[in-house]
C-alpha positions in Angstrom: 3.3 -13.9 20.6 4.3 -10.7 18.8 1.6 -8.5 17.2 3.2 -6.3 14.5 0.9 -3.4 13.7 1.5 -1.2 10.6 -0.7 1.8 9.8 -0.3 3.8 6.6 -1.3 7.2 5.5 -1.5 6.6 1.7 -1.0 9.3 -0.8 -4.3 10.4 -2.2 -3.5 9.2 -5.7 -2.9 5.6 -4.6 -5.8 3.6 -5.9 -7.8 0.9 -4.1 -6.3 -1.6 -6.6 -2.7 -0.6 -5.7 -3.5 -0.9 -2.0 -5.0 -4.3 -2.6 -1.8 -5.5 -4.4 0.3 -4.3 -1.4 -1.9 -5.9 1.2 -2.1 -9.1 -0.9 1.6 -9.4 -0.9 1.7 -9.0 2.9 -0.9 -11.7 3.3 1.0 -14.0 0.9 4.1 -14.0 3.1 2.2 -16.3 5.5 2.8 -19.2 3.1 6.6 -18.6 3.0 7.5 -17.7 6.6 7.4 -20.0 9.6 5.9 -18.5 12.6 3.6 -16.0 10.7 0.3 -16.9 12.2 -2.2 -14.5 10.7 -2.6 -11.2 8.8 -5.5 -8.8 9.5 -5.8 -6.1 6.9 -8.2 -3.2 6.5 -9.4 0.4 7.0 -9.8 2.1 10.4 -13.4 1.8 11.6 -13.0 3.7 14.9 -15.8 6.1 15.6 -13.2 8.4 17.3 -13.0 11.0 14.6 -9.5 12.3 13.9 -7.8 10.0 16.4 -6.2 8.0 13.6 -4.1 11.1 12.6 -4.6 10.1 9.0 -3.4 6.6 9.3 -6.6 5.3 7.8 -5.5 1.9 6.6 -3.1 -0.8 7.7 -2.5 -4.3 8.7 -1.6 -6.4 11.8 0.5 -9.6 11.6 0.7 -12.0 14.4 3.9 -14.0 14.9 4.7 -16.9 17.2 7.6 -14.9 18.7 10.2 -12.2 18.2 12.4 -14.5 16.1 9.6 -15.1 13.6 8.9 -11.4 13.4 12.6 -10.7 12.9 12.8 -13.3 10.1 9.9 -11.5 8.4 11.7 -8.2 8.7 14.7 -9.6 7.0 12.8 -11.5 4.3 13.6 -10.3 0.8 9.9 -10.4 -0.4 8.9 -8.4 2.7 11.6 -5.8 2.0 10.3 -5.5 -1.6 6.7 -5.0 -0.4 8.0 -2.6 2.3 9.6 -0.5 -0.4 6.2 -0.3 -2.2 4.6 0.8 1.0 7.1 3.6 1.6 6.7 4.7 -2.0 2.9 4.8 -1.6 2.8 6.5 1.8 2.4 10.2 2.1 5.8 11.6 3.0 7.5 8.2 2.6 8.5 6.7 6.0 6.8 9.6 7.7 3.5 8.2 6.5 4.0 4.9 8.2 3.5 4.0 11.8 4.8 0.7 13.2 4.0 -0.6 16.6 4.8 -4.1 18.0 3.2 -5.6 21.0 4.2 -8.7 23.0 1.1 -10.6 23.8 1.3 -12.8 26.9 -0.1 -16.2 27.0 
């Protein structure tokens, strides 16, 4: 399984409603893409103050394998939503952290 983690430092003027639209679009991809197991979306709730480096919100998507993750990355709807995330992030791509983990088992 691949766990695809995306953390975002949103620009201050991005509203909760705009974030909800973006996150809703990510969650909706599950219905279109084979191997997309689950999406977990939300704000950082860690008590470790400052450790998030400003990446206060984000999402994690679980995929069956790397091929399913790669299909997601190439999907046209994902690319459109990705462009919205870049536009909403503070500093564009600099305001986004992506980290993928391979989960054994």
